[in-house]
N, C-alpha and C positions, 0 to 999 in steps of 0.2 A: 388378515385381521388376527390380533393376538388372542390366545386362548385365555379364558378366565377359569379359576382364579390365579393361575400361575404368574401373570404379569405383575401382580402386586405382592407376590411372596417375598421378593427381595427387600421390601420396604423397611423391614425391621432389622436390616443388617447391622452388625457391629464389627469392630476390628480389634486386632491384637488381643482376642480372648478365646479361651476354651479349646478343648479337644476331647473326643471320646475314643475309647479303645474298642477293640473288636467285641468285647463282651457288652451286650446292649444294656444291661442294668447298671453299668458303672457310671460314675460321674465323669464329667469332662475334665480335661487336663488342668484347667485353671478355675474351676467352679462347676456347679451342677449343670446338667444338660439344658439345652434351649427350652425356654418357656418357664424356667424356674423363677423364683423370686429371691435369688441369692442376695445377701447383704454385702454390698461392696462399698459401704460408706467408709469415711476416714477412720483409721484406727485411733483408739483412745489410750492405748498402752504401748509398751515397747514390743509387743507381739513376739515374745520369745527371743529378744535380742541377746539375753545372757546365754541361753542355750545355744545360740548360733555361733557364739564366739569360738568354740573349738570344733565346730562341725565343718565338713567339707563344703557345705552350702554357704558358709559365712561370706566369702567374697561376692557370691551372686546376690545374696540378700543385701549386702552393703551397697552394691551398685544400683540395684533396683529401688532401694529406699531413698537413695540420693536423687534418682530420677523422679520418684513420687514427690519428694519434698520440693524439688525444683518446679514441677508442674503445679503443685498446690500453692506455692508461695510467689511464683514469678510469671505464671502463664494464665492470663484471663480467658483467652480464646485463641483459636487458630483456624486456618483453612488449609486444605491439602487435597491432593488426589490420592485416593486409596485404591490400590490394586490388591485384590484378594482372591483366594481360592480356598474352599473349605469342603470338608466331607460331612455329610449328614447321613447317618446310618452307614451302609456299605458303599454309598455312591459319592464319588468325588465330583463336585460341581464344576462348572466352567469358570474360567478366569473372568473376573468382573472388574471394571474400572468405574470408580464413583468419585464425583466431586463432592467434598464435604465441607461443612462449616460447623464448628463446635464451640459453644460458650460454656464455661464451668458454672457460673452463677447468674441467674438460675440456669440449671442444666438445660441446654438447648442444642438441637441437632437439625441441620438441613442436609439432605442427601439428594443428589441428582445423578442418575446413571448415564455414563458415557459409552460403555461397552458391556455386553455384546449389543449388536445393532438392534436386536429384538426388544431390548429394554431401554434404548437410548431415549432420553428425555423424561423418563419416569422420575417422579420426585416424591419426597417425604419430608415432613416437618414434625418435630416433637419438642414441646416446651414444657418443662416440669411445672406443674401447678396451673396449667392453662388447658383449654379445650376439653375439660372434664377428664383429663388424664389420657385422652386419645391421641394417636398419631394421625396426622392428616396426610393423605397420599393420593396420588392419581397415576394412571397409566396414560399412554398416548394412543393415537390412532382412533379408529371408529369406536372401539370399546371404551376408551377413555372419555370420548364425548358422550357416550350413553350413560356411563356411570358417574361422571363428574368427580368431585373430590370426595373421597371416602374418609370416614372417621372410624378408625380401627382400634380395638384393644391391643396394645403392644404385646401383651402376653397371649392374645387369642390365637385360635387355630389358623385363621387366614393370614394374619401378619407373620406368624411363625412358620408357615409352610416352607420347607426346605431351608430354614434358617437355624443356626445354632443358638443365637442369642438375640434378645430383643433390642430395639433401638435405644431403650432406656439404659442399656449397659455399654453403649458405644464409646469409643475413644481411648486414647493412650493412657489417660489417668486411670480409668476404670480397669484397663488391662494390667497396669502396674499393681494396683491394689489386689486384683484377683491372683496374679502370679505370686505376689508376696505371701498371701494367705496360704496358697498351696504349698509353697516352700517351707513356711513355718510349720505346717502339718508334717512335712517330710523330715523335720528336725528330729522326730521321734524314731527315725530309722537311719541305718547306714546305707551301704550299697549305693553309693552315689559318687559320681565323678563330675567335677566342675573345672572348667577352663575359662580363663580370661584371655582373650586374644585381641590385643591392640593392633592397629594398622590395617584393619579391614575396610572395605569400601562398599557403599550402596549408592549406585548411580553417581559415582565419583565423589561422594561425600565420605570423609574420614570417619570411621566408627570404631568402637570397641565392642567385640562380641562376647557375650556371656553364654557359654554352652553347658548345659546340664544333661547328664546321661544317667539313666537307671539301666544298668546292663542286663539285669534279670527281671523278667516280668513278675510282679508281685501284686496281690490284690489291693494293697494299700497305695501303690503307685499309679499315677494317672497318665503318664506318658513315658515313652522310651527315651526320646531326645527332644529337648527344647533349646532353641537358639534365639537369643535376643540381641539385636544390634543397636547400640546407643550412639547417636550422633555426637561426636566429640565437641562440636561447636554449640549445637542446640541443647545438648545435655538431655536429650529426649529420645526414647526408643523410636526408630523409624522402620524397623523390620522385625517381624517375628515369624518363626516357623516351628512346627512341632510334628513329631512322627510317632507312629505306633511301632510296637515290636514287629520284627519280620514274621510273616505267617509260617515260615518254615526255615530251618537252618540254611544259612548261605544266601537267603533272599535279602533283597534290599528292604529297609524300613519303609513303611507306607506313610505317605504324607497325610496328615490329618488336616492341617490348615497352614496357610501362609498369608501374611498381610504386609504390604509395603506402602509406606507413605512417601509420596514424591511431591515436589512443589509445595513444601510445607512452609507456611508463614505464621510465626508466632505473634500474638498480640496485634492483629491488624485493626483492632477497634471495631469489632462487630457490634451491631445495634439491634434493637427489637425488629427493625425492618428486615434484617437478614433471616429472621425466623417467622416471617409473616407471609402467608400464602398470597396476599394481595400485592406483594413486591412485583413491580412491573417487569423485572428481569426474569421472573419465574413463569411457568406455564400452567399454574393451577387453574382448572376451569372455574 
């Protein structure tokens, strides 16, 4: 039988966002720490475009802004399998595989755990403006039958246990917005190396990698290395990884998080039924 409350801790998972450095009071790489109420709504200005023009970050920002615009203007919804691994505090969690469905308006998320085996079949749903702002989630097995469908505050302690970010911030578009804002803040500083690496592959899909390195740890920098791979055909980021600075000279950088989207289908035509716990294909009690 699964232990409680850990089985439902994953329910607020998000992808392609955030990282925290070894100093516990610092913000995550692409936004505040988990449980925050960071504003990742669409930008209403050029977000420092003029300042970016002569900065080393200019090509990275241009690539990410194009991906953001593509997602905003051309992608209504998508489904995928998300494989993720992330660090919370000093602990690097296990690799997880999640089947997800996301709709941009109204913002809606469905998540079903595929791996590890101890979480297989756990599900969560969040729809902006519905269910009094709660996420609906359940675990499987005897505990799941006892508890039924839970209504959780996405920002609450239970939903956020061992999670970096709430379900309300999940998805590729939110990731792009957060990383863009972080890089816009970094326009105030130098000490940055950026590489655009075409001809990369993720699961045999052709991608262009954007690699951002802050060689020296500074209080104002939130990560040592971030790498985003944008699918050349889909024009959408399908992998992100970020690393903290090495703990000592000569050591390898420590992974903070990695997220990979596979089997991604853009605009499959998701409906309200895809975000309804009464969907007969789902296992909500």
